[in-house]
N, C-alpha and C positions, 0 to 999 in steps of 0.2 A: 306342353306345360302350359296350364294355365297361367295367363300373366298376374292373379291373385296367389298363386302361391310362391313366384319369384321374391324373393325378400328383398325388399325396399330399403334404401339408408334412409335415414332422416337428417334431417341438416344438423342436430344436436350431436350425430355421430361424426359427419361431415368436418363441421368444425374441430370437434375433439381431434380427427386425425390430422387439419391441417394446422392446429396449433399441437400436436403432440410429436411426431417425427418430423416432419420439415423443419420446423423449428430448433428441434435438439439437434438435426444435422446441420442448420444455419450455426447453432452455437457452438458445433464440434468445429467447423471449418473455422469457426472466429477464434476460438481458442490455440485450434493451431496456428492462427498465421499471426496470434500474439505472440504464443511461445517462442515462436521460432525467430520473432524479432528480438525479443526479450534476450534469446541464449545468443542470435549472431553480436547483440551489442555488448553484452558477456564477454564473447572474445574478443571483439575489436578491442576492447576495454584493456582484454589480459594483455593481448598483442604489443599496444602500446605502450603498457604500465613496464613488460618485461623489456623492450627496446627502451626505455629512457633510462629504468635503472642500472641497464648494460653503458649507456653511453656513461651514466655516470660514475660505475665503476672503472672504466677505461680510463677515463679523466683523473682519479685519485689515484693510477698507478704510479709508483715510485720513477722518478726518470720521465715521467710523462712531458717535464715543460723541456726535455734534450731531444729535438727534434725528432718523436714519437710519433708526428703527425701522421705519418705515411703509415705506418706500423696498427697504428690505433683504427686509424681508419677504415683499411681493411677488414680489421678483425670485426669492426663495428657493423662494417655493410657485410662482412659474412653472418652475422648476428641476425642483422635485419632481414637478409632474406631468409635464414633458416626458419625465424619466428613467423614471417610471412605466410611461407611455405607451409607450415602445422596449422596454422589460423585457417590459411584457405583449406587444409584438409579436414579440419575440425568442422569448419560452416558446411562442408559437402555433407559430414556423416550427419550432422545436425537436421539438415534438410532430408535427408535421406529418412532417417529414422523417424521426425516428425511427421512427415508425408506417410510413412508406412502405418503408423499408429492411426494417423486420422482415418487413412480408408478403411481400415481394420472395423475402427467404431462405427463406421457411416454403414459399412454393410452388417454388423450387428445390430445397427437400426432397422435396417431393412429387412432384418431376419433372415437374411441370405447365410447358409450354412456355412461356416467358417473350416469344420474338422475337415473335410476331404481337401482344403486349398493347404491348409496348415500341414498335413501329412505331406502333402505332395511337395509342397515348399520343403520340408523335413529331408524327405528322401534325394530330393533333387540336391540339397545342401551339401549331403552326405559324401553323395556321388562325385559333385565337384571339388567337395575337398579333398579324396580321395587322388581324381586324376590330375589336381592342379596343387598339388603339395609342394612344389618347387616354385611356383609362381605365387601363392601364399608366405612362402618361407623368403621370397626376395623383397615383395614387398613389405614384409615386418622388418628385417633387418634394416630398409631403407628408412623406414618410419624411425626406426631408434637412431638412425645414423645421424638423422635430421636433429632429433631431439638431443642427443650428446656433442653434435657439434664436432665429429669424428674429422670429419674435413670439409673445403667446398671447393668450388669454383677458382680457380689458379694456385691452388696447394700442390706441393711436390709430395705425391705420396709413395710408399713401398706396400704393395699387396700382397707382397709372397711370389706370386707368379710373375709380377709387372712393376717397374718403378716410372714413372713419371706425371707430368704436368695434368693435373683434373681438368677436362674441358667442356665436362657435361653432368650433371647428376641429376636421377632422376629415383624414384622410390623402386625403380625396378635394376638398372642397369648405371655404372660408374663409367665414362667415357676417360680414356686415358692417353697423353703422347707422350711417348720415351723420348729419348736423349737423341735417337734414330729417325724420329718422323712418325714411328709408326704407331696407329690408332687402335686400342686395345680396349676391347668392353667386356666388363668385370661385371658379372653378376653379382648383387648385394650378398644374397643367401648363400654364396659359394667362398666370400671373403671372410678369413679365420681370423686374421691382425692386421691392423693397420699402424704404418709407421709414417707419422707425418710430419716432414720436412719443413715446413712453413707455418707452424703455428708459434705464436707466440715470440719466442728468441732463438739466436745460434749463436754457435760457441766456433769460434776461432781458435784452432791449437797449431803454433807454429815451432819448429825444434829447431835450432840455430848450432851448428858445431862449430867449435874453435878448437884449435892445437892445444894441446897437452899441457904445453910448458908454459901458456898464455896467464896471465892475471886473471883469474876469473871474475874477483869482484869488479875489477874495471873493465871489462867485457860486460858485467850486468850493468855497470853503471850506465856505460854509453847506450845500451838497450833500452835503458827506462827513459833516457832523455830522448829518444828516437819514438815511442810510443806514445810518451807524454805529447811530445809534440804535434804527433799525428792525431791525437785526442784533440788538439785544440784549433785546428785548425777544417774548414772546408775542402772534399765534400763528407771525410771521413767522421768529423764530429755527429753528423745524420747517422751514421749508421753504426759508429757504435754506442753501446749503452753504459757507456763507461769507460775509464781508461784501463788500456788491455795491463794485465798484470806479469810481472817477470816471478815465475814463481820457482826458478833455481834451477840448478842441475838435475838433470833428469836419469841422465846415464852419462858412464867413463866405459870406454870401450875402443880399440883399435887406434890409440894416439888420439882421440876425440874425445872431448869435452863437452855435451849435448844441455844448452840452455833451453827450456823450455818457457814459451808465452800461452797466457791464454786471454782470449777477449769476448765477450759479451755483444753480440752485435744483433742487429734487424736480422727478423729471417730470412733466409736465402741470401745475406749479403755477406756470410764468412768467408767464400773463397775470394772474393777481391780484396777484404781485409787481410788474407793471409798472404797472399800477394804482395799486395803492397807494403807490409811490414818486413815480406823476406828482402825486398827491390832497398828498404831504407836502410835496413840494418847493414847491407852488403855496403853500400857507400858510406855509412859512416865508419865500419869496419876499414877501408879500404884508406879515410882519411886519419884514422887514428891508430894506422899501423899493428892493427890486431888480426893475426892471421888464422886462415882457416888450417883444418889437420890435411897434413900431408898425406896423398894418397900414394897407397902402395904401388910398386911397380907391377906391371902385367905380367901375368904367368904367359910364358911362353909356350905354343901350340904341342900338344903331344906330337912326338915323330913318329912313334910307334916302335924304335929302336931303344934299348936300354940307353942310359946316358955312359959315355966314355968308350961306345963300343966301335 
């Protein structure tokens, strides 16, 4: 081919190309960087605002001045961890989305055909969706679990299959340790229901039996004095969220009258409060001469022979 037939680029055409596609690519990349920076700043601002508002709401809770610092501190710390986790997840999503849009835009400016690439990505996404349904389900359940603050590290939860203390939480798996020391790994997508025993507060319920012929008003008065004294002294004043309430007679059966006591406590402190109430009431009953119900005599073992034989 003679050189005269080869098309020559003029300086004007080269200038148009240099100030056309390359500039557009540079502008696209710059816009992507700015958009990512703005979105990340927005996410950080939302995380900071949500954390500060949650701390303010906890400080305004009724009873907040009654040594609820530990419970409020744990709840706030868990909220901070959950919010930061969601912020990190959103930052990753924003980065991937902005980078993908920028790359596709640059490819379009370079006149690279996108139809085959998008078709292949669509087919691959469908195949991945069918092959990893359980994985996607686990991740979605983990995301909603974090958003809704269903539980956190240190909580005692009931997942239906296992009951234990949460040691680790991820988007896919929750790790528990039960009372026997067994570690359970529960997939988030397989959790149908959650019973959280550590969130907010707990209720201590104590039933005190007294003899049927005892003065019930006197017995209740002694119990009230005991729980009011307990509410005013350390360390129980920090575990009780209010004075325990003597609600009255719960049942009458077998020569016993059962008096019920209810107390609202810091989460997971109800077992210790119940034991302390029983011990103090027993000491007070002995001091005041209030009798417990008399137990029936034990039934002799069956000898296999009819009586009188």
